[in-house]
C-alpha positions as CSV (number, residue, x, y, z in Angstrom):
1,X,-2.8,20.2,-13.5
2,X,0.6,18.9,-12.4
3,X,-1.1,16.7,-9.8
4,X,-4.1,14.4,-10.1
5,X,-6.0,13.7,-6.9
6,X,-8.6,10.9,-6.8
7,X,-10.6,9.7,-3.9
8,X,-11.6,6.1,-3.7
9,X,-13.6,6.0,-0.4
10,X,-11.0,6.3,2.4
11,X,-8.1,6.0,0.0
12,X,-6.7,9.1,-1.8
13,X,-4.6,8.4,-4.9
14,X,-2.2,11.3,-5.7
15,X,-0.4,11.1,-9.0
16,X,2.4,13.3,-10.3
17,X,1.1,14.3,-13.7
18,X,4.0,15.6,-15.7
19,X,4.8,12.5,-17.8
20,X,6.3,14.4,-20.7
21,X,9.1,15.6,-18.3
22,X,9.3,12.3,-16.3
23,X,7.2,13.9,-13.5
24,X,10.1,16.3,-12.6
25,X,9.6,19.0,-10.1
26,X,8.9,22.6,-10.9
27,X,7.4,25.4,-8.9
28,X,3.8,24.4,-9.8
29,X,4.2,20.8,-8.8
30,X,5.8,21.7,-5.5
31,X,3.0,24.2,-4.7
32,X,0.3,21.7,-5.6
33,X,1.8,18.9,-3.5
34,X,2.3,21.3,-0.6
35,X,-1.3,22.5,-0.8
36,X,-2.7,19.0,-0.9
37,X,-0.5,17.7,1.9
38,X,-1.3,20.6,4.2
39,X,-5.0,20.1,3.6
40,X,-5.2,16.5,4.9
41,X,-6.7,16.2,8.3
42,X,-6.6,13.2,10.7
43,X,-10.3,13.4,11.2
44,X,-11.2,13.8,7.5
45,X,-12.5,11.3,5.0
46,X,-9.0,10.2,3.9
47,X,-7.4,7.4,5.8
48,X,-4.6,6.3,3.4
49,X,-2.8,8.1,0.6
50,X,-1.0,6.5,-2.4
51,X,1.6,8.6,-4.2
52,X,2.5,7.5,-7.8
53,X,3.8,8.9,-11.0
54,X,2.1,9.0,-14.4
55,X,3.8,7.6,-17.5
56,X,7.0,5.6,-17.5
57,X,8.7,7.0,-14.4
58,X,7.9,7.9,-10.7
59,X,10.0,11.2,-10.5
60,X,13.2,12.3,-12.2
61,X,14.0,15.1,-9.8
62,X,14.2,18.7,-11.0
63,X,12.7,19.9,-14.2
64,X,15.4,21.1,-16.7
65,X,13.5,24.3,-17.4
66,X,13.3,25.0,-13.7
67,X,17.0,24.2,-13.3
68,X,17.9,26.6,-16.1
69,X,16.2,29.4,-14.2
70,X,18.1,28.5,-11.0
71,X,21.4,29.1,-12.7
72,X,20.7,32.8,-12.7
73,X,19.1,33.0,-9.2
74,X,20.7,35.1,-6.5
75,X,21.5,33.6,-3.1
76,X,18.3,35.0,-1.7
77,X,16.2,33.6,-4.6
78,X,17.8,30.2,-4.1
79,X,16.9,30.4,-0.4
80,X,13.3,31.2,-1.2
81,X,13.2,28.4,-3.8
82,X,14.7,25.8,-1.4
83,X,12.4,26.9,1.4
84,X,9.4,26.1,-0.7
85,X,10.6,22.6,-1.5
86,X,11.5,22.1,2.2
87,X,8.0,23.1,3.2
88,X,6.6,20.5,0.7
89,X,8.7,17.6,2.1
90,X,7.9,18.6,5.7
91,X,4.2,18.6,4.9
92,X,4.4,15.2,3.2
93,X,6.5,13.8,6.1
94,X,4.0,15.1,8.7
95,X,0.9,13.8,6.7
96,X,-1.5,12.6,9.4
97,X,-2.5,9.5,7.3
98,X,-0.2,6.8,6.0
99,X,1.5,7.6,2.7
100,X,2.4,4.7,0.4
101,X,4.8,5.4,-2.4
102,X,4.3,3.5,-5.7
103,X,7.7,3.7,-7.4
104,X,8.3,2.5,-11.0
105,X,10.8,3.4,-13.6
106,X,13.1,5.7,-11.6
107,X,13.2,7.9,-8.5
108,X,16.1,10.3,-8.8
109,X,17.2,13.3,-6.9
110,X,14.1,14.8,-5.3
111,X,12.2,11.8,-6.4
112,X,14.2,9.7,-3.9
113,X,13.2,12.4,-1.4
114,X,9.6,11.6,-2.1
115,X,10.2,7.9,-1.4
116,X,12.0,8.9,1.8
117,X,9.0,10.7,3.2
118,X,6.6,7.9,2.4
119,X,5.8,5.6,5.3
120,X,5.7,2.5,3.0
121,X,7.3,2.2,-0.4
122,X,6.4,-0.4,-3.0
123,X,8.8,-0.5,-6.0
124,X,8.9,-2.2,-9.3
125,X,11.7,-4.8,-9.4
126,X,13.4,-2.9,-12.3
127,X,13.1,0.6,-10.6
128,X,16.2,2.6,-10.3
129,X,17.1,5.0,-7.5
130,X,19.8,7.7,-7.2
131,X,20.9,10.6,-5.1
132,X,22.4,12.1,-8.3
133,X,22.8,15.8,-7.2
134,X,26.6,15.7,-6.8
135,X,26.8,14.8,-10.5
136,X,25.5,18.3,-11.1
137,X,27.7,19.9,-8.5
138,X,24.9,20.4,-6.0
139,X,23.7,18.6,-2.9
140,X,20.7,16.4,-1.8
141,X,20.4,19.0,1.0
142,X,16.6,19.5,1.4
143,X,15.9,15.8,1.3
144,X,18.8,14.8,3.5
145,X,17.0,14.8,6.9
146,X,14.4,12.3,5.5
147,X,16.8,10.2,3.5
148,X,19.3,9.8,6.3
149,X,16.5,8.9,8.7
150,X,15.5,6.2,6.3
151,X,18.8,4.8,5.1
152,X,21.2,5.8,7.8
153,X,24.5,7.6,7.7
154,X,26.6,4.7,6.3
155,X,24.5,4.3,3.2
156,X,24.2,8.0,2.8
157,X,28.0,8.4,2.9
158,X,28.3,6.0,0.0
159,X,25.2,7.1,-2.1
160,X,25.3,10.9,-1.5
161,X,29.0,11.2,-2.3
162,X,29.1,8.9,-5.4
163,X,25.7,9.9,-6.8
164,X,25.6,6.3,-8.0
165,X,22.3,4.8,-9.2
166,X,21.1,1.7,-7.3
167,X,18.5,-1.0,-7.7
168,X,15.2,-1.6,-6.0
169,X,16.8,-4.6,-4.2
170,X,19.5,-2.4,-2.8
171,X,16.9,0.2,-1.9
172,X,15.1,-2.4,0.1
173,X,18.3,-3.6,1.8
174,X,19.0,-0.1,3.1
175,X,15.4,0.6,4.2
176,X,14.2,3.0,1.5
177,X,11.9,0.4,0.0
178,X,9.7,-2.1,1.8
179,X,8.3,-4.4,-0.9
180,X,9.3,-5.2,-4.5
181,X,7.2,-6.8,-7.3
182,X,6.9,-6.9,-11.0
183,X,4.8,-4.4,-12.8
184,X,1.7,-6.6,-12.5
185,X,2.2,-7.0,-8.8
186,X,2.5,-3.4,-7.6
187,X,-1.1,-2.6,-7.2
188,X,-1.8,-6.0,-5.5
189,X,1.0,-5.3,-3.0
190,X,-0.3,-1.8,-2.4
191,X,-3.9,-3.1,-2.0
192,X,-2.7,-5.4,0.8
193,X,-1.0,-2.6,2.6
194,X,-4.1,-0.4,2.2
195,X,-6.3,-3.2,3.7
196,X,-3.9,-3.6,6.6
197,X,-3.9,0.1,7.3
198,X,-7.7,0.4,7.2
199,X,-8.0,-2.1,10.0
200,X,-5.8,0.2,12.2
201,X,-7.4,3.0,14.2
202,X,-7.0,6.3,12.2
203,X,-6.2,8.5,15.2
204,X,-3.8,5.9,16.6
205,X,-2.0,5.7,13.2
206,X,-1.5,9.4,13.2
207,X,-0.3,9.3,16.8
208,X,2.1,6.4,15.9
209,X,3.6,8.6,13.2
210,X,4.2,11.3,15.7
211,X,5.5,8.8,18.2
212,X,8.2,7.7,15.8
213,X,9.4,11.2,15.1
214,X,9.4,12.2,18.7
215,X,11.2,9.2,20.1
216,X,13.8,9.4,17.3
217,X,14.5,13.0,18.4
218,X,14.7,12.3,22.1
219,X,17.1,10.4,24.4
220,X,16.9,8.9,27.8
221,X,14.3,10.0,30.3
222,X,12.8,12.5,27.8
223,X,11.9,9.6,25.5
224,X,10.6,7.5,28.4
225,X,8.4,10.3,29.7
226,X,7.0,11.0,26.3
227,X,6.1,7.3,25.7
228,X,4.4,7.0,29.1
229,X,2.2,10.1,28.4
230,X,1.5,8.9,24.9
231,X,0.2,5.4,25.9
232,X,-1.7,6.8,28.9
233,X,-3.4,9.4,26.6
234,X,-4.3,6.7,24.0
235,X,-5.7,4.3,26.6
236,X,-8.3,6.8,27.8
237,X,-9.1,8.2,24.3
238,X,-12.5,7.4,22.7
239,X,-10.7,5.4,20.0
240,X,-8.6,3.5,22.5
241,X,-11.6,2.7,24.7
242,X,-13.5,1.5,21.6
243,X,-10.6,-0.6,20.4
244,X,-9.9,-2.3,23.7
245,X,-13.6,-2.8,24.3
246,X,-14.1,-4.4,20.9
247,X,-11.2,-6.7,21.5
248,X,-12.5,-7.9,24.8
249,X,-16.0,-8.3,23.4
250,X,-14.6,-10.1,20.3
251,X,-16.2,-7.8,17.8
252,X,-14.8,-5.5,15.1
253,X,-14.0,-2.0,16.2
254,X,-16.0,0.8,14.6
255,X,-13.3,1.9,12.2
256,X,-13.2,-1.5,10.5
257,X,-17.0,-1.7,9.8
258,X,-17.0,2.0,8.6
259,X,-13.8,2.0,6.5
260,X,-12.0,-1.2,5.5
261,X,-12.7,-3.7,2.8
C-alpha cells in the first residue's frame, strides 16, 4: 500500500508510505489519497486528520519512474494525468475535517502542494521546501491555486520563478507553515492542535472551512449576504443551539465529552 491509514478514536493518521522513493507521487499514491479524501464525511467518526510521510522525508514531489513515462505522453494523456492529480488536491482541500500536515525532511514540488492544502502545517526546524518544477522545465500548475492562496502572489513570483529551496522559517513567514519545532517536538505540537480542534464543534469546523473558501472568492455585497446567511443558519442548527446553550449553562458541549481528550 502506498498509503497507511490508522484511526485513533476521532483522529485519522494518514501516512505517505513510499519511503524508498522519498514518498514521491505516482498514479497509485494519487489514486489512494483521492479515494481516502473523498470518503471522509463531516458526520463520520473522523474529526481530525494528520498527514505525514514515512521515512526521512515528507514528500519529494513526482516519482522518477512516473516522470519517465510522462516524457512520452501525448497532450491528451498529460491532460488526463494532470486532471487526476488536480482531483486529489481538490479532494484534500475540501476535506470536511481539519487536515494537519506533519512535514519533516523536505516538501518539494507536489509535496509543497500537499502542505498548501493542509489547514495547519507543523514542520521540523530543518525541513526544506521548494517549488522546484521550473528547474525541470515544467510548472507548479496544478498546485498553484492552493499555493498562491496560502503564500500570496508576491512570494509566488519569487519562489515559483526561481525554484529556490527555502527553510521552514521562511515557510512560516509566508504563511505556508504555522508552527516549527525540532524532531522531538513535532508530535507534541500536533497533539496540542488536535486537542484544540476536538474542542470545536465538528459541523461548525466544516462550515468554517467552507466559509473561508466562499468569502475569499466573493466581493462586496455577495460576501456580506453569504456571511449573514451562514451565521443565521449556524445559530439555529442543532449544534449551534447546543453550543450556545452549554456556554450559558456553563457546562461542556456534547462534542467535548464525546470526542476530546
